[in-house]
C-alpha atoms as one frame of an Amber mdcrd trajectory, in Angstrom:
protein
  13.915  -0.072  -2.045  10.207  -1.714  -1.479   8.192   0.952  -0.158   5.824
   3.541  -0.814   2.732   5.137   0.945  -1.084   4.377  -0.053  -2.088   8.451
  -0.453  -5.840   8.889  -0.312  -8.062  11.994  -0.438  -7.643  14.104   2.907
  -9.619  12.500   5.674 -11.785  15.499   7.365 -14.020  14.854  10.454 -17.249
  15.186   8.661 -18.952  14.275   5.357 -20.002  17.525   4.178 -16.535  19.040
   5.121 -15.000  16.273   2.654 -17.788  16.625   0.335 -17.813  20.647  -0.556
 -13.683  20.621  -0.522 -13.740  18.569  -3.481 -16.998  19.964  -5.025 -17.193
  21.358  -8.776 -20.720  21.219  -9.965 -21.758  17.470 -10.515 -24.230  16.392
 -12.801 -27.213  14.610 -11.002 -30.314  12.003 -12.215 -32.926  14.321 -13.106
 -36.047  13.382 -12.905 -38.837  14.156 -15.677 -40.387  17.426 -15.188 -44.232
  17.388 -13.992 -46.227  20.327 -12.891 -46.338  21.516  -9.274 -48.868  19.642
  -7.231 -50.188  19.894  -3.659 -48.042  17.405  -1.384 -49.706  15.975   1.645
 -47.598  17.079   4.618 -47.557  13.839   6.507 -46.399  11.627   3.647 -42.725
  13.173   4.050 -42.188  11.345   7.320 -39.950   8.653   6.785 -36.810   7.713
   5.338 -34.600   9.391   2.512 -31.614   8.193   1.142 -29.114   9.735  -1.356
 -25.712   9.643  -2.814 -23.181  12.802  -2.166 -21.120  12.577  -5.254 -17.744
  14.685  -5.610 -14.894  14.196  -7.985 -13.138  11.991  -5.473 -15.720  10.025
  -3.512 -19.470   9.251  -3.207 -21.011   8.883   0.233 -24.373   7.796   1.388
 -26.833  10.390   3.109 -29.867   9.336   5.199 -32.472  11.949   5.877 -35.110
  10.833   8.790 -38.246  13.176   8.592 -39.668  12.297  11.873 -42.383  14.874
  12.621 -44.642  17.512  10.478 -46.643  20.379  12.265 -48.613  22.670  10.346
 -47.926  26.231  10.328 -50.257  28.804  11.928 -48.855  31.692  10.454 -48.287
  30.180   6.828 -50.775  27.727   5.606 -49.179  26.686   3.193 -45.830  25.580
   5.204 -45.263  23.051   7.659 -42.173  23.078  10.365 -40.400  19.526  10.418
 -38.085  17.829  12.904 -35.592  15.523  11.492 -32.243  14.607  11.440 -29.297
  13.900   8.638 -26.653  10.877   8.833 -23.324  10.334   6.890 -23.949   6.723
   7.022 -20.252   5.625   6.010 -18.476   8.053   8.111 -20.767   7.727  11.502
 -23.797   6.506  13.046 -24.460   9.614  14.759 -27.736  11.684  13.168 -27.326
  15.662  13.116 -30.414  17.435  13.735 -31.868  19.819  11.678 -31.606  23.118
  13.199 -34.301  25.023  10.793 -36.612  22.995   8.398 -40.002  23.331   6.660
 -41.909  21.866   3.571 -44.422  23.453   1.723 -47.515  22.001  -0.149 -45.768
  22.838  -3.606 -43.419  19.611  -2.508 -40.462  21.984  -1.759 -38.037  20.617
   1.252 -35.834  23.394   3.045 -33.708  22.776   5.933 -30.655  23.907   7.618
 -27.897  22.088   9.735 -25.270  23.278  12.142 -22.831  20.269  12.544 -21.352
  20.031  16.245 -23.261  23.678  16.754 -20.919  25.481  14.696 -22.277  27.854
  12.606 -19.097  28.163  10.681 -19.720  24.557   9.430 -23.592  25.498   8.465
 -25.408  24.433   5.384 -28.473  24.078   3.653 -30.588  22.249   1.556 -33.407
  23.203  -0.782 -35.210  20.838  -3.049 -38.311  20.123  -4.783 -40.239  16.860
  -4.620 -41.508  14.916  -7.935 -43.287  11.690  -6.116 -40.988   9.765  -4.052
 -38.102  11.761  -5.200 -36.373  15.143  -4.166 -34.046  17.043  -6.672 -32.111
  19.969  -4.969 -28.737  21.613  -3.731 -27.008  21.830  -1.028 -25.134  24.874
  -0.074 -22.589  26.557   2.220 -20.495  29.542   2.288 -18.024  28.358  -0.336
 -20.028  26.024  -2.737 -23.312  24.299  -3.963 -23.704  20.687  -4.408 -26.566
  19.351  -6.393 -28.125  16.146  -4.594 -31.093  13.712  -4.904 -32.638  11.799
  -2.241 -35.331   8.835  -2.875 -37.963   7.686  -0.402 -37.450   4.351   1.008
 -39.887   2.218   3.009 -36.989   0.023   4.796 -33.227   0.114   5.190 -30.550
  -2.973   4.939 -28.937  -3.563   7.923 -26.114  -1.501   8.377 -24.017  -4.320
   9.471 -20.615  -3.671  11.680 -18.168  -4.276   8.623 -20.113  -3.637   5.250
 -21.698  -0.417   5.683 -25.263  -1.400   4.367 -23.526  -3.032   1.157 -24.776
  -6.173  -0.532 -21.261  -7.531  -0.260 -17.973  -6.140   1.223 -14.353  -7.967
   1.037 -11.569  -6.774   3.253  -8.034  -7.286   3.252  -4.412  -5.575   4.239
  -1.753  -3.860   2.210   1.765  -4.414   4.009   3.125  -1.125   2.917   6.662
   0.197   4.070   6.323   0.483   7.991   2.435   0.450   8.410  -0.535  -1.848
   7.546  -3.269  -0.587   6.068  -6.822  -2.402   6.262  -8.513  -1.802   2.893
 -12.156  -3.076   1.781 -14.403  -3.127  -1.545 -17.799  -2.723  -1.044 -20.781
  -3.375  -3.825 -24.291  -1.952  -3.641 -26.795  -3.776  -6.448 -29.866  -3.377
  -4.798 -32.509  -0.788  -4.086 -32.379   1.677  -2.104 -28.569   2.507  -2.704
 -28.447   0.922  -6.337 -29.945  -1.111  -8.703 -28.778  -4.690 -10.446 -28.308
  -3.025 -13.657 -26.090  -0.053 -12.264 -24.147  -1.215  -9.601 -22.011   0.676
  -7.504 -18.475  -0.384  -6.273 -16.305   1.490  -3.898 -12.801   1.305  -2.301
 -12.523   2.126   1.064  -9.135   2.815   3.122 -10.128   1.587   6.605  -6.780
   2.673   8.331  -6.968   6.157   7.073 -10.883   6.613   7.629 -11.242   7.363
   3.950 -14.468   6.092   2.280 -16.467   5.876  -0.642 -13.757   5.879  -3.716
 -15.562   4.713  -6.637 -14.016   1.842  -8.700 -14.446   1.060 -12.035 -14.044
  -2.475 -13.052 -12.864  -3.499 -16.802 -11.649  -6.264 -18.805  -8.069  -5.641
 -19.977  -5.049  -6.731 -21.855  -4.254 -10.512 -21.356  -8.100 -11.141 -20.161
  -6.972  -9.204 -16.675  -9.945  -8.111 -14.869  -8.775  -4.520 -12.775 -10.343
  -2.545 -10.777  -9.451   1.079 -11.232  -9.822   3.716  -8.621  -9.270   6.936
 -10.474 -10.080   9.530  -7.619  -6.730   8.063  -5.961  -3.662   8.966  -6.987
  -0.507   7.325  -8.617  -3.147   5.419 -10.844  -4.106   3.001  -8.299  -5.785
   0.058  -9.378  -6.491  -3.807  -8.250  -5.580  -6.567 -10.695  -8.021  -9.734
  -9.707  -6.983 -13.067 -10.753  -9.337 -14.918 -13.059  -9.861 -17.514 -10.735
 -12.345 -16.717  -8.019 -12.777 -18.303  -4.834 -13.516 -17.597  -1.177 -10.398
 -15.621  -1.032  -9.280 -13.279  -3.855  -5.764 -13.191  -4.164  -4.728 -10.354
  -6.487  -2.111  -6.958  -6.788  -2.778  -4.041  -5.636  -0.831  -1.390  -7.709
   0.042   2.339  -7.052   3.057   4.298  -8.536   5.273   1.661  -7.412   5.499
  -1.806  -6.576   2.745  -4.016  -7.019   1.322  -5.361  -3.559   0.261  -8.645
  -2.908  -3.522  -7.836  -1.247  -5.675 -10.960  -0.731  -9.173 -10.333   0.194
 -11.928 -12.058   2.048 -15.456 -11.578   2.504 -16.290 -10.199   5.906 -17.736
 -12.395   8.347 -21.033 -11.011   8.914 -21.919 -12.435   5.361 -20.441 -16.048
   6.007 -23.733 -17.313   6.274 -24.202 -16.093   2.640 -24.069 -18.446  -0.061
 -20.696 -17.564  -1.938 -22.080 -18.554  -5.219 -24.505 -15.464  -5.314 -21.897
 -13.023  -3.865 -22.515  -9.710  -5.622 -19.018  -8.858  -5.864 -17.936 -12.203
  -7.452 -20.726 -12.103  -9.955 -19.780  -8.910 -11.076 -16.325  -9.787 -11.469
 -17.036 -13.215 -13.300 -19.227 -10.443 -15.587 -15.998  -9.241 -16.339 -14.050
 -12.470 -17.488 -13.651 -13.758 -13.930 -14.096 -17.466 -13.360 -14.690 -19.967
 -10.743 -13.170 -22.448 -12.175  -8.981 -23.037 -11.996  -7.546 -21.570 -14.842
  -4.094 -22.413 -16.510  -1.095 -20.251 -15.671   0.508 -17.959 -18.073   3.725
 -18.541 -16.507   6.448 -21.122 -18.005   7.330 -23.710 -15.679  11.047 -24.414
 -15.855  12.695 -27.958 -15.532  14.963 -29.212 -12.683  17.166 -27.702 -11.483
  15.368 -25.024 -10.886  16.096 -21.901 -13.218  13.961 -18.816 -13.634  10.501
 -18.829 -13.283   7.731 -19.853 -10.982   8.412 -23.080  -9.447   8.677 -24.154
  -6.082   9.220 -27.590  -6.128  12.548 -28.818  -4.655  15.290 -30.350  -6.662
  15.940 -33.993  -6.199  17.801 -35.088  -2.660  16.955 -31.432  -1.311  15.703
 -30.948   2.120  13.932 -28.107   4.307  13.425 -27.748   7.706  12.268 -24.593
  10.265  14.146 -22.834  12.267  13.499 -20.574  15.601  16.119 -18.434  17.250
  15.030 -16.267  20.271  15.871 -12.895  20.391  15.648  -9.883  22.848  14.188
  -6.470  22.621  16.583  -4.138  24.357  14.633  -1.101  23.091  11.857  -1.725
  25.163  11.188  -1.780  29.120  11.769  -4.559  31.170   8.399  -6.562  31.889
   7.595  -9.062  34.875   7.663 -12.550  33.851   7.468 -15.657  36.242   8.060
 -12.925  39.226  11.296 -11.696  37.796  11.743  -8.143  35.771  12.998  -8.961
  32.217  13.629  -7.575  28.687  10.378  -8.596  26.463  11.421 -11.485  24.014
  10.674 -12.074  20.473  11.705 -15.050  18.200  13.242 -15.177  14.341  11.340
 -17.791  12.227  12.916 -19.257   8.893  13.539 -22.053   6.983  16.960 -23.985
   6.138  17.427 -25.284   2.861  19.870 -28.469   2.786  21.457 -29.549  -0.819
  21.404 -33.394  -0.800  25.170 -33.655  -0.034  24.881 -31.981   3.271  26.205
 -34.137   6.507  27.906 -33.678   9.692  30.804 -35.313   7.964  30.786 -33.612
   4.901  29.633 -29.693   5.593  28.902 -27.248   3.381  29.169 -23.529   2.852
  25.867 -21.663   3.479  23.977 -18.211   3.202  21.936 -16.275   5.051  19.248
 -14.510   3.024  18.157 -10.845   4.083  15.342  -9.225   2.186  14.757  -5.647
   1.084  12.879  -2.826   2.706   9.113  -3.302   3.871   7.534  -6.194   5.998
   8.823  -8.948   3.837   8.481 -13.020   4.472  11.360 -15.661   4.197  10.782
 -15.741   0.446  10.637 -11.839  -0.089   7.289 -12.446  -1.773   6.645  -9.762
  -4.243   3.721 -10.156  -6.290   3.663 -13.738  -7.628   7.679 -13.992  -7.536
   9.161 -15.314  -4.391  13.097 -14.844  -5.222  14.699 -16.139  -2.139  12.300
 -19.260  -2.397  13.746 -19.510  -5.795  17.297 -19.108  -4.649  17.250 -21.409
  -1.974  16.507 -24.217  -4.237  18.758 -22.902  -7.140  21.767 -22.549  -4.530
  21.021 -26.396  -2.861  21.062 -27.760  -6.571  24.507 -26.197  -6.495  25.600
 -27.856  -3.097  25.039 -24.693  -1.071  23.065 -24.701   2.316  20.853 -21.331
   3.079  18.816 -19.973   5.571  15.654 -17.355   4.849  13.650 -15.804   7.330
  10.344 -13.659   8.168  11.246 -10.288   9.355  10.540  -9.311  13.050   6.599
  -9.011  13.071   5.976 -10.879   9.763   4.637 -14.093   9.304   5.819 -16.580
  12.062   8.509 -14.245  13.448   7.168 -12.015  16.278   8.212  -8.603  17.618
   7.636  -5.123  16.194   8.544  -4.157  13.039   6.721  -0.658  12.697   9.054
   0.585  15.243  12.632  -0.869  13.990  15.237   0.464  12.020  17.898  -0.749
   9.666  19.944  -1.255  12.925  17.875  -3.527  14.582  17.123  -5.562  11.400
  21.028  -5.948  11.092  21.207  -7.552  14.504  18.329  -9.942  13.800  20.595
 -11.014  10.392  23.447 -11.233  12.438  21.638 -13.723  15.072  20.556 -15.952
  11.841  24.415 -15.924  10.657  25.525 -16.926  14.200  22.879 -19.703  14.455
  23.649 -21.140  10.982  27.400 -21.490  12.289  26.463 -23.355  15.112  24.432
 -26.254  12.656  25.817 -29.539  12.280  26.101 -30.095   8.124  27.441 -26.350
   7.567  31.218 -25.315   7.325  31.187 -22.252   9.816  34.136 -20.681   7.914
  32.160 -20.591   4.776  28.831 -19.026   5.866  27.840 -15.554   4.217  25.115
 -13.446   3.163  23.210 -12.657   0.455  21.034  -9.293   0.797  18.823  -7.468
  -1.712  18.171  -3.625  -1.771  18.085  -2.808   2.083  19.527  -6.274   2.602
  22.604  -4.802   0.592  22.925  -2.395   3.450  21.986  -4.936   6.024  24.860
  -7.313   4.653  27.865  -4.875   5.011  26.808  -4.047   8.172  27.148  -7.603
   9.699  30.169  -8.043   8.039  31.856  -4.741   9.319  31.193  -6.345  12.697
  31.729  -9.758  12.376  35.002 -10.158  10.751  34.386 -13.929  10.394  31.756
 -13.417   7.803  32.413 -15.729   4.625  31.510 -13.795   1.663  28.549 -10.924
   0.582  26.499 -11.691  -2.286  24.778  -8.410  -2.857  21.872  -7.713  -5.261
  20.985  -3.739  -6.019  23.185  -2.858  -3.050  22.819   1.097  -1.800  25.973
   2.794  -2.149  24.373   6.826  -1.454  22.999   7.890   1.716  19.026   7.177
   1.906  18.278  10.670   1.090  20.112  10.328  -2.160  18.583   6.760  -2.705
  15.106   8.264  -2.252  15.482  11.515  -4.464  17.483   9.854  -7.356  14.810
   6.675  -7.201  11.798   9.331  -7.507  13.386  11.492 -10.142  13.984   8.154
 -12.187  10.841   6.963 -12.148   9.047   9.964 -13.119  11.699  10.234 -16.040
  10.762   7.275 -17.269   7.299   7.576 -16.994   7.561  11.287 -19.093   7.393
  13.872 -16.902   9.109  16.720 -17.945  12.461  17.995 -16.293  11.180  21.396
 -15.134   8.297  19.025 -12.845  10.701  16.445 -12.139  13.076  19.260 -10.574
  10.474  20.531  -8.808   9.336  17.155  -7.283  12.922  16.535  -6.261  13.290
  19.952  -4.745  10.055  19.527  -2.288  11.322  15.803  -1.708  14.831  16.796
  -0.294  13.304  20.025   1.608  10.371  17.372   3.442  13.569  15.004   4.128
  15.494  17.789   5.519  12.546  18.441   7.605  12.203  14.894   8.900  15.194
  14.691  10.096  15.234  18.087  11.849  11.887  18.330  13.572  10.851  15.958
  16.133   7.564  14.151  14.698   5.514  15.363  17.307   6.582  19.027  16.835
   3.698  21.190  16.191   5.689  23.360  13.254   6.019  20.488  11.081   2.549
  20.784   9.153   3.264  24.729   9.025   6.772  23.818   7.551   5.238  21.407
   5.277   2.601  23.879   3.895   5.159  26.483   3.171   7.328  24.100   1.248
   4.536  23.121  -0.809   3.530  26.819  -1.414   7.110  27.844  -2.597   7.088
  25.621  -5.240   3.279  25.697  -6.296   3.692  26.859  -9.687   5.924  23.997
 -10.726   3.854  21.344  -8.592   0.167  22.541  -9.703   0.516  20.838 -12.949
   1.755  17.387 -11.328  -1.064  17.687  -8.961  -4.232  17.677 -11.167  -3.907
  18.387 -14.595  -7.346  18.207 -15.638  -8.711  19.703 -12.126 -11.567  22.134
 -11.817 -11.154  22.449  -8.581 -10.448  26.277  -7.134  -6.995  27.371  -6.940
  -7.190  27.405  -2.956  -9.605  23.861  -2.670  -6.694  22.290  -4.560  -3.291
  23.489  -2.686  -5.244  22.287   0.333  -6.364  19.042  -0.819  -2.353  18.834
  -2.298  -1.130  19.982   0.954  -3.290  17.304   3.021  -1.945  14.646   1.001
   1.835  15.425   0.828   1.331  16.025   4.710  -0.051  12.552   5.108   2.850
  11.176   3.222   5.301  13.231   4.978   4.064  11.427   8.150   6.109   8.501
   6.662   9.503   9.953   6.452   9.066  10.477  10.327   9.036   6.840  10.969
  12.039   5.524  12.724  13.047   3.077   9.895  12.662   6.165   7.497  14.796
   8.663   9.746  17.659   6.172  10.048  17.342   5.365   6.469  17.396   9.272
   5.321  20.666   9.558   7.605  22.889   6.546   7.178  25.762   6.286   4.811
  26.239   2.529   3.553  30.017   3.041   2.712  30.576   3.295   6.280  30.403
  -0.407   6.333  32.684  -0.733   3.152  35.200   1.137   4.607  36.026  -1.538
   7.368  34.569  -5.220   6.244  37.121  -7.615   4.878  34.430 -10.359   3.217
  35.057 -11.170  -0.301  32.085  -9.455  -1.898  29.954  -9.803  -5.136  27.685
  -6.578  -5.761  25.252  -7.234  -8.771  23.285  -4.088 -10.238  20.809  -4.126
 -13.318  21.064  -0.955 -15.793  17.319  -0.691 -15.979  16.904  -0.867 -11.881
  15.015   2.633 -11.411  15.044   2.335  -7.480  18.929   1.942  -6.763  20.352
   3.292  -9.612  23.267   1.286 -10.942  25.741   4.110 -12.301  25.814   6.458
  -9.163  25.874   3.717  -6.236  28.413   1.650  -7.956  30.718   4.349  -8.429
  30.532   5.509  -4.977  31.163   1.943  -3.677  34.455   1.510  -6.015  35.787
   4.560  -4.758  35.266   3.185  -1.072  36.653  -0.009  -2.041  39.952   1.228
  -3.685  40.643   2.636  -0.423  40.159  -0.419   1.696  42.763  -2.756   0.982
  41.171  -5.933   2.763  38.421  -5.885   0.868  38.235  -8.023  -2.392  35.247
  -7.077  -4.372  34.072  -7.361  -7.838  31.192  -4.582  -8.707  29.170  -5.666
 -11.695  26.334  -3.989 -13.942  23.980  -5.973 -16.080  22.418  -4.751 -19.090
  18.518  -4.407 -19.436  18.114  -5.941 -15.757  15.558  -4.331 -13.291  15.899
  -3.906  -9.352  14.555  -7.478  -8.779  16.824  -8.815 -10.908  14.812  -9.850
 -14.183  15.178  -8.665 -17.764  12.945  -5.694 -18.294  12.043  -3.297 -20.714
  11.603  -0.317 -18.689  12.615  -1.206 -15.366   9.490   0.411 -13.927   7.601
  -1.295 -10.708   4.699  -1.837 -12.847   6.646  -4.482 -14.631   7.712  -6.603
 -11.812   4.642  -8.655 -11.695   4.171  -8.974 -15.483   7.643 -10.883 -16.296
   7.764 -14.660 -16.110  11.247 -15.088 -14.891  11.550 -14.448 -10.957  15.620
 -13.804 -11.497  17.027 -13.524 -15.130  19.756 -16.251 -16.234  22.660 -13.757
 -16.793  22.261 -12.868 -13.126  22.437 -16.545 -12.016  25.338 -17.003 -14.476
  27.467 -14.103 -12.586  26.504 -15.733  -9.196  27.403 -19.132  -9.875  30.817
 -18.292 -11.674  31.574 -16.134  -8.894  30.920 -18.881  -6.379  32.877 -21.160
  -7.890  35.899 -18.908  -8.318  35.577 -18.516  -4.889  35.473 -22.425  -3.880
  32.055 -22.172  -2.535  30.269 -24.348  -4.782  31.751 -27.361  -6.974
């Protein structure tokens, strides 16, 4: 299935709570040692900026020293008033509770965030010129920290947090959209042109300041690695750089398209001078168009990146009105009515289609996650390719944007597979009304979750002409998810004991997601206990190189897994975990072709095919052909490992061996000539 969760460091309420939770004692830039000298107390007044650097995040601090008052009882000491602000997390300044400076250049202050003594911390540092080197300390940890005095501060802005450049985009992940941002600082007071700082922010999760490491890697790819995020997170940047950066974000599983655009408040600045673009160009990027590394096959379309239409083939858009019965009625034009939305898509007509010569047609149903009508995955558009390929062979097709995606309206996030099946049924029914389509030969082609939806429609509509299912699940979602996680880990080289611990935890979390209401206050405690019960095995997977204390590491892992657990409690996931696809196969009667690849690590061919064969043999009305192809992955590409990281690096959108099986099956059923 095409779902994953962007796991970040836990988001706590205040800078130092985050920083100290991750601290392990870090190196700082040290000024050259000089002899102590008397410091004019009034020279402390002004702004001091610093970076709090933890293994996970780098966050800006601003100290404002407002007044300096000489102490009457201690001639070498002056009391000061001032504040400290976590600029990347909040504009609110926290006042010093007790602060003083000494003539030898020592600064001391204590802070009580929100007036809570349990959160108190202190700083003590020594000044050398315009720099202070010292240590933050609370009851649990010490953090080295330096501040630099600055005469002026750049405008913070609303979107860029004082950065010299900032670019934003949105990741479509599972049943949520996550807004993200890349920031770069390359000028004082926060950085230097010779040593710019680049950061990744998860805006939706309010987690900021993850350091980015740019590099030029194989095939001259520019890669922005984010080492403190789990899952080997990285953003692969295209070599062609314009006002839109269209790359791929990869974290553990599927490559997800991520288009970045510069924040609006920087729109008046010349793009050619943008610091992030200049930094990327320094790693191999180019402002000029670059030649594609992918082959462009000849017509009629064959596997590969090719969006041109075959001769005589035409396309037109369609829109279907839908009603959302889950929502309460709304008043419209003086009447109470159910909320409405629309499904929008594209019809691809073969050259020979007409009212006098109707052709067979197929409705394409995408895999999980918010999908557009082309089922775009990275640079591949499988449904667009299949639509053109089928049209060249005499079959019409309808493909559509999921509800809430592209030109379709409605809500995706709160919908389940059952509602998506209703949308697919509506498109199938619409196809049967069109002149030029043979209403008796209208089928469905489903991929992944679409391989569940196709049979659901056929089970309820006996007139469905045929089914072509690519990587269809046969097992309940709970087993699909567990086997997927285990198989990916196995291919990645994770040992059997660690895989078993992960699988056991996953199954426990799935049971909790089904048993506990999402609002149940017991949830976090149950999740924590499930993790601690398996901690000895999970620890190595969590952070094999971590220098954190056991308690800090446990808390961090608990927070991360708890955040991911919320993804298991969404309406879609709860339905998916509990639904048994064989319930549809028991009653459907449409001729069916099901294809799996033996290198599919998301819907494993063996157990899913075996389950469906067992059901098919007990349904005398079902005529099914269930095929496993060698060296084919979840996207029906020829692959080496089958891991999702390969998907976008494979030139072919769909392997010819898959197309050959589909073509011969359609011919055998007299659906194409």
